[in-house]
N, C-alpha and C positions, 0 to 999 in steps of 0.2 A: 675420552668421553665427549669432549667438546667437538672433536672432529666427527664422531659418529652422529651427534645431534645435528651438526651442520649438513652432513651428507644425507640424513634422513629425508628432508623435504625434496632434495634433488632426485633421489632414488624414486620417491613416491610419484613425482611428476613425470619421470621417465616412464614409469609403469603405466600411468594413465595415458602417456603419449602413444603407447602401443595400441590404444583403443580409441581412435579419433571418432568424433561425432557421437559420443555416448554420454550425454548429460545425465541419463538415468543412472549411470554408474556413480557419478559424482553425488547424486541424491542418495544413493544407497550408502555411500561412505559417510555422508552426513548423518544418515539415520544411525549408522554404526556408532558414530561419535556420540550421538544422543543417548544410545543405549549404554555405552561404556561409562558415560558420565553420571549415571544414576546411583552412585554410591551413597549409602546412608550416612557414612561418617564423612562429613564435609571437610574436616581438618586433614583427612588423608587423601584428598582428591587431587592434590597438586601434581602427582605424576601423570594423571590423565590430562590435566590441563596442558602440560608440556607437549602432549600428543595432539592437541586440538588443531593446530595448523596442518598437521599431516592427515588427520582423519576427516577433516572437513573438505568440501568439494574444491578441487583445483579449477583453474580457469577453463571453461569448456573450450574444446578445440573448434576453431573457426572452420566453417565448411568450405571456405575458399581463401586463398592467400590474400594478405592485405594488398590493396591497390596503391602502388607508389605514385599514381597520378592524382590521387584524391586528397583534398585538404584534411579529411577526417583520419587519414592514415597517421596523423601525428598524435592523436590522443590514445591513452593507454586502456581505454574501456571499450575499444572497438570489438572485443570478443563478445559483447552482449548481443551483437547483431546476428550471431550464429544461432540465437535462441528466439529472437523476436524481430519484428520489422524495425528498421532504423529510419527515423524522420529527421532530415537535415533542414533547419530553419534559420532565419536571421533572428538575433537576439531582440531586435526591435519588436518582434511579434510576441514576446514573452513578457508578461507583467506579473510581478509578485504582489499580492495583496497583503495587508497587515491587520485588518480589523473586521469584526462582524458588520459594522456600519458600511464599510467599503465593499464588502461582499454583497450586502443587500442592495446597495446602489447600483452595483454592476449587474446583478441578476435582474433587478426590477426595470431599470431605465435603459442601460446600455444594451442589454440582451433581449429580455422578454418583450419590452415595449417596442424596441427597434424592429424585432422580428415580426411582431404583429402588424406594425405600421407598414412594413414592406409588403406583407401579405395582402393588406387591404388595398394598397396601391396597385397591386399586380392586376393583370387582366383576368387571371383565373384564381381568385382567392381560395377556391376549393382545393388547390394544390397543396395547401398547408397541411402537414401531418404532425400529429402529436403522439409520441410514444413514451409511456411512463412504465418504468420497471421498479417494482416495490417487492419487499419481502412479504410473504403470505401471513406469517405469524404476527409480525409487527403491524402490518396494514390491516389486520382483521381484529385487533385487540379492542375490546369494549364495544358498546352499542354505537357510539359515534366514533368513526375511525377514518382512515384514509380511503377505504373502499366506498363508504357512504358519501364522503366528500366529493369523490370523483364521479359518482353515479350520474348526476345531472349532466355533466359534460359528456359522458359516454352516451347517454340516452339522446341528447340533442344532436351529437355529431358521430353517429356510429361508424361511418365510413372513414372518418379522419382521425379518430382517437382510438388508441390501443392502450389498454391497462393490463400489464402482465404481473402476476403474483408468483414469485419463485417460492417453491416449497421444497425444503431439503429432503432428500431421499432417506435420511437417517431418522426422521420423525415419522414412524409408521407403526401399525399394529397396536398392541397393548400400550406401548409407550406413548403413542399419540393420544390415546383415550385417558391415560392416567395423569400426564403432566399438565398442570393448569396454565392458563394464559399468563403471559409475561415470562414465566419460567420455561415455556416450551421453545422460546427462541434461543435458549442456551444450547440446544442441540445442534443448531446451525441455521445460518440465515444469509440473505443477499445483503452484503455490506458495502458494495461498490457505490461511490459518490462521484458521478460524472454528470455534467450538465452541458448539453449540446444545443447550440443555436446556429443554424445554417453551417457556416464554415469555421465557427469559433467554439472553443471548448473551455470549460472550467473543471479543473481537477481539485478535489478537496477531501477532507475527512468530515466535512460539515453536512448535517442533514438540513432540512428546510423548515424545521419548527422554529417558533418565535425566538427562543434563546440564542440560536445560532446567528441571528441578525442583530442581537443586542448585547448580551453579556456572557457569551460562551466562546472562549478563545480557541480558534482552530488555525489551520493553514489553508492557503488558497493560491492557485496559480491560473492565470488567464492566458490561453493560447489564441491569439486573435488572427483571423484569416489564415488558418492552417488547415486547408481543405483535406489533405491526405490524412492528418491525424483525426479530424472530425469524421471522415469516412470510416476510419478504422473503428472508433468507438461506437459510431452508429451501428456498424455491422456486429460489434461485440454485444451491444444492448439487444439488437434483434435476435442474436443467436441465443442469449440467455432467455429472452422473451419467448422464443420458440419452444424451449424446454420447460417453460413455466405454465401455470394455469392462467387461462384467459378470463378476465372479469367480463360478465355479461350485463345487459341493461337491467335485468331483474335481480341483480346482486348474487347470481349463481356463478360458478366457474366451470370452464371446460378445458380439456387438453386440446392442443393443436392436432388436427387430423394426422393420423399415422404415428404420433408420438406416444411413447410408453408413459403411463401415469406415474408421477413421481413417488407416491406413497402407496398406491394400490397395486401397481404393476411390479414386475420383477426388478429388483434393485440393480442388479448387475447389468441387465439389459438397458435400463434407463441411463445409468452412469456411462456406459459405453456409447450410447447415442449422444449424450450430452458432450462427452469428450470429443467425439468426432465433429459435432456441430461447432464447438468453440475453436478447436484446433484448425479446422478448415479456414476459419476467419484469420487466424494468425498466420498460417502457411501462405494463403493467398495474398495477404498484405505484404509478407516478406518478399514474395515473388514480384509483386508490383513495384515495391520500393527498390529492389535490385535492378529492375528494368529502368526505372526512372533515374536511378543512380548512374547507370551506364549512359543514358541519353544526356544527362545533365553535365557529367564530369568528363565525358569522353567525346563530346561533340564540340562545336565551336561556340556554344552559348554561355560559357562560364564567364561571369563578370565579377568584379569587385562590387561592394555595396554602393560605392560612389558612382561607378560606371552604370550600374543597374538603375540607380535613381535618375541619372541623366537620360538613359535610354527609355526607361519607363515600361518596358514590355518584356524584358527577359529576366530570368531567375539569377539572383546574386549568389555568390558562394556562401554557404552556411557557416556560421561560427558557433552553432548550438545544435546539439543532437538529442532527440527525444526517443526514449525507449519505453514502450508500454510493458509493464510487468504484471502478469496475471497469476493469481493463486486460487485454485479451485480444487483442493485436495480430494473432496468426494468424487471428483471426476478424474483424479490422477493427473492433474495439471498443477505443477509446482515450480513454475518459472520464477516467480518472485522469491521464493525460498532459496532457490539455487543462486540467484544473482546476489541476494542479500548476504548469504553465507560466504560467497566468494569475495565480495567486497570487504567484509570483515576479516577474512583470512589474508587477503592480499595487502591490507593496510600496513605500510612499513613503519619501522621505527622512526619517530619524528612526525609522523602524520597525526592529525587530530580529527577525531570523529565526534560530532555533536549529535546525539541521539535523543529524541524526545517521544514520549508516549503519555497519553492521559491515563492509561491503566498499566502500571508497571508490573508485568507478569511475563517476563521473557521466557522463551522456550529454553530447554536445557542446552540445546545446541548453540543458541545465540549467547547464552551466559558463558559457556565454556570458551567461545571464541573471544568474547570480551576480556575474560580473565586470562586467557592463554596466548594471546597475540601481543604485538609490541606497540601498536599505536596508543596514543592518549585518548581517553574517553571522558566526555562530560555528558552525563545522562540526566536529562530534565524530565521530571515527573510531577504529578499533582500532589500538593499537600492535601491532607484529609479534608480540609475546609473547602477546597475547590474541586474535589471529586464530585462527579455528577450524581452520585448516590448519597452524598452527605445529607443527613436529615431525612432520608426516606423512611417510610413506615415499614414495620415488619422486619423480616429477615434481610431485605435489601439494605436496610439502614446499617447493617454490620459489614457491608462490603468494603467501605473505606478502611475499616480496621484490619480486614483481611489483607488489603494491599499494603498497609503499614507493616504487617507481620512479614510479608514477602520481601518488602524493602529492607527490613531489619535483618533478615536472614542473608540477603545478598551482601549488605554492608558488612556484616560479620565475616563473610567469606573473603571479601576484599581485604579486610584488615588481617585476617589470619594468614593471607598470602603476602602481606606487606605491599599491597598494590595501591595504597591510599593516594600516592602522588600521581599515579598513572590513570586510575579510574576514580572519577569523582561523581557523586550524586548531588543533584540540586533539586529543590522543591519549589515549584511555582506557587505563588500566593498573590491574590488580588482581591481586595474586599468587594463582596457582592457579585463576584464572577465565578465561573467554573472553567475548567481546563480540559481541552479535548484535542490538542495538537499532537501530531505524530509525524515521524519521518526522520531523516538524518541529513547532515551536511558533512562533506568530506574535504578536509584541507590537506593537500599534499605537504610533505616535509619541506620546510623552509618557505611556505607560502602563507600570506596573511589573508588570503581570500579563498573561498570554497570553489572547487571546479566541478563538483557533482552534488546533486541533492536527490533524495527520494521523497516524493510527496504523493499522498493519496489516502486510501482507507485503512491499510494494515496497521495494527498496533504492536507488532512483533511478539505477540503472545500466542499461546497454544491455540486459541480459537481462530485467530487470523491465519495461522499456518495450516491447521488440521480441519476445521469445521466450516468456516464461512467462505463465501465468494468474495474475493478482494481484488482490487486493481489500484496500482499506483504507476507513476512514471519515474524513470531516472532521467534527469536533465543533466547533460554534460555540456559545459560551455567554455569557450575560450574568450568570450566577451568580458572585458573588465567591467563594463557597465552592469551587465547582468550578474556577474560575480558579487559586485557591490550591493546589488538589490538583495541577493541571497544572504550576504553577510549581515546586512542591516536587519533583515528579518530575523536571523538567528540572535543577534544581539538584543533586539527588542524583547524577545521572549525570555532570554536568560537574565536580562536586567531585573526582571520581577521575580527573581528566585533567590533563595538562600542555600548555602552549602550545607550538606548533611554531615553531621558529626555524631559522636557517641552521645553528646548532650541532647541532640535532637530527640532521641528515643526516651529521654527521661522526662520530657514534657507531659503534662496530664493528657493532652490530646492524642498522645502516641501510646497510651496504655491500652493493651489488647487483652480482652477477656479470655480466660482459659478455653471456654468452649469454641471461641473463634479460632484459636490456635490449633485446636484439635480437629476442627472441621475443614479448615483451609486446605490441607493437603488432599482432601477427598474431593473438593469441588473447584480447585484452582484451574482445572482444565475446561471449566464451563463459563468462565468470565474473564 
């Protein structure tokens, strides 16, 4: 029996090896795992959990053999570049932020004011371009909203400012007429959080409302003077902007000439056009990076960081690699999902995965991988009091209780499988704060520092995978200094948490009303 179990993954990977360059097949197998895991009797699901590593996506086949001359040939995550462009950078250009105040200072002073000052000092200030991509439903909510706030800027500088409002193609017809404001965004929205200033990029899960600069904890990474990465995300924002509605100076919206309307036009035609527009960005960036890779690592310009600092004009060897992971399931783009499932599948015994989400509502596929693979997991989530919906009026006020119900169901399953030592839940709590951090840190077996992190907008839930537009980056680094930054970030978040046990759910704040328990299975895919 043990021999058969050991032979299973080998056979499965050999089977996939016969179909190189087929990440879609890996995604199909992931969906099969999702379907097979939906048994109502949770206590009898353990046989399926044993199959999770087999049925989840195997590492996608690389489109070209590893290059033995390249320094990145030594890291085990090189397979990601078969799906997305790979950006090699020096770790000195990567800075991990830890607090809302630090995020605000960086955005306001180091980025925004600096960019405006450079523009004013330039000979042609009119060259400054501002592109803003928002979600239509969130940006239009209420009489005073993001649209009305941006109108004066758009009216004054119509040639320099572009405001795009993404409208999901799934909110249309009768559904669009019946679902009220705020609830309509549950159908799907633009959730990407990327901030671009010339050649620098900030990736985060944070919005730009007041609380994200004061007392709402998130994650943030600053990529300074990384022109290729800034170009990629600029093109990505432009691509999504092109398939979005364009805000006009009179507060009306129009589609880009030649583009299918997102909710009035044919849905299939719109999604096909959007897929092509976004995938063209990804494919062209991959091609550019492959050419740059060849010029950099196969020419005579490769230097160590010390030599480059002395020379001052040539590119040093990278010690860190950035991979942009895009998830836009309405457009049949699921790169982030494939990479995340593969990382969870391939995490070996002894490895540690620290996974955090402000809204604990993992997809069935992710839950099966956590419960069915060998790595150790410490999952950080929001306690009810730091949930962003805590104290909200109406039905929204019950959302924290729904998350408690989901958390308790998952904890019971962990216990029923005897996995309490390997899979641990921890709740973040901080007086007067809310919690919105998401991502993961991967520690290889025997290592005290992480070598990989995922950071960006996805929450690992159904909406992130199936409904919303999401983007994050995988950072792989061999730099001990950057690894220590990531480790310190992880420790600071987890230090403000308490371990979840059976006693946790006996507390008065964890009591869930019957109607919430009954409704949660029906609505959990919408929040």
